[in-house]
VMD Tcl script that draws the C-alpha trace (Angstrom):
set ca {
  {0.06 -0.19 0.21}
  {2.82 2.28 0.92}
  {4.21 2.08 -2.13}
  {1.18 2.59 -3.93}
  {0.40 5.89 -1.92}
  {4.47 6.99 -2.61}
  {3.74 5.81 -6.72}
  {-0.30 7.86 -6.58}
  {1.81 10.97 -3.82}
  {4.43 10.61 -7.20}
  {1.64 10.94 -10.45}
  {-0.04 14.00 -7.92}
  {3.44 16.26 -8.10}
  {4.19 14.69 -11.53}
  {0.40 16.89 -13.01}
  {1.64 19.67 -10.49}
  {4.53 19.94 -12.31}
  {3.31 19.85 -15.52}
  {0.13 22.21 -14.89}
  {2.84 24.86 -13.82}
  {4.87 24.13 -16.97}
  {1.93 24.97 -18.58}
  {0.84 28.10 -16.46}
  {4.38 29.44 -16.87}
  {4.59 28.08 -20.70}
  {1.26 30.18 -21.40}
  {1.49 33.26 -19.63}
  {5.50 33.81 -21.39}
  {3.69 33.26 -24.40}
  {0.80 35.23 -24.09}
  {3.80 38.22 -23.34}
  {5.10 36.87 -25.46}
  {2.60 37.14 -27.85}
  {1.59 40.64 -26.66}
  {5.21 42.47 -27.18}
  {4.83 40.94 -31.17}
  {1.57 42.66 -31.78}
  {3.19 46.08 -29.62}
  {6.42 45.55 -31.53}
  {4.29 45.51 -34.70}
  {2.55 47.89 -34.39}
  {5.22 50.48 -33.42}
  {6.29 48.93 -37.35}
  {3.31 49.92 -38.67}
  {3.66 53.01 -37.30}
  {6.55 53.85 -38.09}
  {6.12 52.41 -41.67}
  {3.04 54.80 -42.44}
  {4.90 57.70 -41.03}
  {7.38 57.15 -43.34}
  {5.37 56.60 -45.72}
  {4.02 60.60 -45.89}
  {7.52 61.36 -44.90}
  {7.62 60.48 -47.94}
  {4.77 61.18 -49.75}
  {5.67 64.93 -49.14}
  {8.56 64.96 -50.34}
  {7.48 62.53 -53.50}
  {5.05 66.26 -54.09}
  {7.03 69.01 -52.63}
  {9.67 67.53 -54.88}
  {7.10 67.86 -57.63}
  {6.24 71.20 -57.27}
  {10.01 72.77 -56.91}
  {10.52 71.04 -60.24}
  {7.49 72.48 -62.15}
  {7.89 75.64 -60.33}
  {11.86 75.33 -61.65}
  {11.08 74.13 -65.18}
  {8.51 77.47 -65.82}
  {11.44 79.33 -63.83}
  {14.21 78.24 -67.19}
  {10.99 78.96 -69.33}
  {11.19 82.49 -68.37}
  {14.36 82.57 -68.30}
  {14.32 81.60 -71.84}
  {12.38 84.32 -72.44}
  {14.71 87.01 -71.85}
  {17.73 85.95 -72.02}
  {15.78 86.42 -76.15}
  {14.15 89.55 -75.38}
  {18.13 90.40 -73.70}
  {19.42 89.09 -77.80}
  {16.76 91.45 -79.48}
  {16.94 94.60 -76.93}
  {21.63 93.73 -78.15}
  {20.14 93.78 -81.53}
  {18.10 97.16 -81.22}
  {20.82 98.94 -80.03}
  {23.06 97.65 -81.73}
  {20.75 99.04 -85.08}
  {20.50 102.60 -83.02}
  {23.92 103.08 -81.73}
  {25.01 102.73 -85.70}
  {22.18 104.96 -86.52}
  {23.11 107.90 -83.67}
  {26.63 107.69 -85.32}
  {25.68 108.42 -88.47}
  {22.89 111.31 -87.36}
  {25.87 112.40 -85.30}
  {28.34 112.40 -88.18}
  {25.90 114.69 -90.50}
  {24.78 117.34 -88.01}
  {28.86 117.86 -87.48}
  {29.46 118.44 -90.69}
  {26.43 120.64 -91.45}
  {27.62 122.28 -88.74}
  {31.28 122.72 -89.73}
  {29.27 123.72 -93.70}
  {28.08 126.04 -92.13}
  {30.42 127.71 -90.06}
  {32.64 127.91 -93.35}
  {30.03 130.48 -95.00}
}
mol new
graphics top color blue
foreach p $ca { graphics top sphere $p radius 0.5 }
foreach p [lrange $ca 0 end-1] q [lrange $ca 1 end] { graphics top cylinder $p $q radius 0.2 }
display resetview
């Protein structure tokens, strides 16, 4: 009887030990799942923030590229106008030179008489 009772006590102890291990491992698993959920949520938040930042920068770059293209077109237009203005200036200078020379000749002729 003693042997059976010892055997029974050992079975109960073993069952209690298995039960304690199961309970503690389920707590560990629950904590691991909770930690992993938190880590995944943090990673998702970082991804969403980085994605939003990337999208915003992409929009800003596109807008800046458009402004640069518009300004380059404006610069080209101004440069073309300057070429025309320089040509007009050269023509006006040449005309002025001719008119001044003519005027000087007329004055010289008048002063001779």
